[in-house]
C-alpha positions as CSV (number, residue, x, y, z in Angstrom):
1,M,-0.3,24.3,-14.9
2,F,-3.8,25.0,-16.3
3,A,-3.4,22.5,-19.1
4,Y,-2.4,19.9,-16.6
5,A,-5.4,20.7,-14.3
6,Q,-7.8,20.5,-17.3
7,A,-6.4,17.2,-18.5
8,E,-6.4,15.6,-15.1
9,G,-9.7,17.3,-13.9
10,I,-7.9,18.9,-10.9
11,E,-9.3,21.8,-9.0
12,L,-6.5,24.3,-8.2
13,R,-6.0,26.5,-5.2
14,L,-4.3,29.9,-5.6
15,D,-3.1,32.3,-2.9
16,A,-0.3,34.7,-2.1
17,T,2.0,35.2,0.9
18,E,4.2,38.0,2.0
19,I,7.9,37.8,3.0
20,Q,9.5,40.6,4.9
21,V,12.5,42.0,3.1
22,R,15.1,44.7,3.9
23,R,14.1,48.3,3.2
24,P,15.5,49.6,-0.2
25,P,18.1,52.3,0.1
26,A,16.8,55.9,0.2
27,S,18.6,56.7,-3.1
28,R,16.6,54.0,-5.0
29,G,13.6,54.8,-7.0
30,G,10.4,52.7,-6.4
31,R,11.1,52.4,-2.7
32,R,7.5,52.7,-1.7
33,A,6.5,49.8,-4.0
34,F,7.8,47.4,-1.3
35,V,5.6,48.7,1.5
36,S,2.7,46.4,2.1
37,G,-0.6,47.9,2.9
38,K,-1.5,44.9,5.0
39,K,1.6,44.4,7.0
40,K,2.9,48.0,7.0
41,Q,6.4,46.6,6.3
42,N,8.7,46.2,3.4
43,T,7.7,42.9,1.8
44,M,7.6,40.9,-1.4
45,K,4.6,38.7,-2.3
46,A,4.8,35.2,-3.8
47,T,1.9,33.7,-5.7
48,V,1.4,29.9,-5.2
49,I,-0.8,27.4,-6.8
50,A,-1.4,24.1,-5.0
51,D,-3.5,21.0,-5.6
52,W,-6.1,19.3,-3.3
53,R,-3.4,17.5,-1.5
54,G,-1.4,20.6,-0.6
55,R,1.4,20.0,-3.0
56,T,2.9,23.2,-4.5
57,L,2.4,22.9,-8.2
58,W,3.6,26.4,-9.2
59,T,5.3,29.4,-7.7
60,D,7.1,31.9,-9.8
61,A,5.8,35.4,-9.4
62,L,7.5,37.3,-6.7
63,R,6.6,41.0,-6.7
64,P,6.8,44.1,-4.5
65,G,4.4,43.9,-1.5
66,R,2.4,46.9,-2.5
67,M,0.8,45.2,-5.6
68,H,-2.6,43.8,-5.1
69,D,-3.1,40.0,-5.5
70,A,-5.7,40.2,-8.3
71,T,-3.5,42.8,-10.2
72,A,-0.5,40.5,-9.9
73,A,-2.5,37.5,-11.1
74,R,-3.5,39.5,-14.2
75,N,0.1,40.7,-14.8
76,E,1.4,37.1,-14.5
77,G,-1.0,35.9,-17.1
78,I,-3.1,33.8,-14.8
79,A,-6.2,35.7,-15.9
80,D,-5.5,34.8,-19.5
81,C,-5.2,31.1,-18.6
82,F,-8.9,31.2,-17.6
83,Q,-9.8,32.0,-21.2
84,H,-7.7,29.3,-22.7
85,F,-8.7,26.6,-20.3
86,P,-12.5,27.1,-19.6
87,D,-12.9,23.8,-17.7
88,V,-10.4,24.6,-14.9
89,E,-11.7,25.8,-11.5
90,V,-9.5,27.7,-9.1
91,L,-10.4,28.3,-5.4
92,L,-9.4,31.8,-4.3
93,D,-9.7,34.0,-1.2
94,D,-11.4,37.5,-1.0
95,G,-8.3,39.2,-2.5
96,Y,-9.3,37.9,-5.9
97,L,-12.9,39.2,-6.1
98,G,-12.1,40.9,-9.4
99,L,-11.0,37.7,-11.0
100,S,-14.1,36.0,-9.7
101,R,-16.2,38.7,-11.3
102,D,-14.4,38.4,-14.6
103,H,-14.3,34.6,-14.8
104,R,-17.6,33.4,-13.2
105,G,-17.7,29.6,-12.5
106,Q,-13.9,29.3,-12.9
107,A,-12.4,31.7,-10.3
108,I,-14.3,30.7,-7.1
109,T,-14.1,33.1,-4.1
110,P,-16.0,32.7,-0.8
111,P,-19.7,33.6,-0.9
112,R,-20.6,37.2,0.0
113,K,-22.0,37.7,3.5
114,P,-25.8,38.2,3.5
115,R,-27.1,41.6,4.4
116,P,-28.4,42.4,7.9
117,G,-31.9,41.2,8.3
118,A,-31.5,38.3,5.9
119,P,-33.7,35.3,6.6
120,P,-32.0,32.8,9.0
121,S,-32.1,30.1,6.3
122,R,-30.0,32.3,4.0
123,V,-27.5,33.0,6.8
124,E,-27.2,29.2,7.5
125,Q,-26.7,28.5,3.8
126,W,-24.0,31.2,3.7
127,E,-22.2,29.6,6.7
128,R,-22.3,26.2,5.0
129,E,-21.0,27.5,1.7
130,R,-18.3,29.5,3.4
131,H,-17.2,26.5,5.5
132,W,-17.1,24.3,2.4
133,H,-15.0,26.9,0.5
134,S,-12.5,27.4,3.4
135,S,-12.2,23.6,4.0
136,D,-11.3,23.0,0.3
137,R,-9.0,26.0,0.1
138,I,-7.0,25.2,3.3
139,T,-4.5,23.0,1.4
140,V,-2.9,26.1,-0.2
141,E,-2.7,27.7,3.2
142,H,-0.9,24.6,4.4
143,A,1.5,24.7,1.4
144,L,2.3,28.4,2.2
145,A,2.9,27.5,5.9
146,D,5.3,24.7,4.8
147,H,7.3,27.2,2.8
148,K,7.4,29.6,5.7
149,R,8.7,27.0,8.1
150,W,12.1,27.5,6.4
151,K,13.9,30.1,8.5
152,Q,15.1,32.0,5.4
153,L,11.5,32.8,4.4
154,T,10.4,34.2,7.7
155,R,12.5,37.3,7.0
156,W,14.7,37.6,4.0
157,T,17.9,39.5,4.9
158,H,19.8,39.0,1.6
159,R,19.5,40.8,-1.7
160,R,15.9,41.1,-2.9
161,D,16.8,40.0,-6.4
162,R,17.9,36.6,-5.0
163,L,14.6,35.9,-3.2
164,P,12.6,34.5,-6.2
165,D,15.2,31.8,-6.9
166,A,15.5,30.9,-3.2
167,Y,11.7,30.8,-2.9
168,R,11.3,28.5,-5.9
169,A,14.0,26.2,-4.6
170,I,12.4,25.9,-1.2
171,A,8.9,25.4,-2.7
172,N,10.3,22.6,-4.9
173,L,11.9,20.9,-1.9
174,V,8.7,21.2,0.1
175,S,6.6,20.0,-2.8
176,D,8.8,17.0,-3.4
177,R,8.7,16.1,0.3
178,T,4.9,16.4,0.3
179,H,4.6,14.3,-2.8
180,N,6.6,11.4,-1.3
181,N,4.5,11.2,1.9
């Protein structure tokens, strides 16, 4: 994906979404790994990369809901891709501040809020930059919303080990439909 983005000069957008899953049986080890700190439910997270048109370009990494987004990106090898493809820029949300710190100029997160008492011109500049960032990143949010419109992904009631294949299939269908419009 990064090689394609570098060759075509495309700016990528990366985000993760949570899908509610059934609670693992009490006898299973690693049961707490699925409890999301954000939703306080048993979830699995999917990482998605989209382009500026909102087309899903990549989704593959489904993991237990407890894992942080930046940690998952590192484990999936996305952080390594920044080193191999230095011209690729990726728009991220605040969940990826660690990646932004490690890969300045490539992993782009929203600007930090100015401290209280900052000059009004600085606050206005921050608001413009934040608005620009969110306006550019909204396409990945729309891609995630398109995935979640499928009833199966609002709450997964089947075996958790089958969710990654189903998610990839739905993402491919949505991406194909988006591409043809």
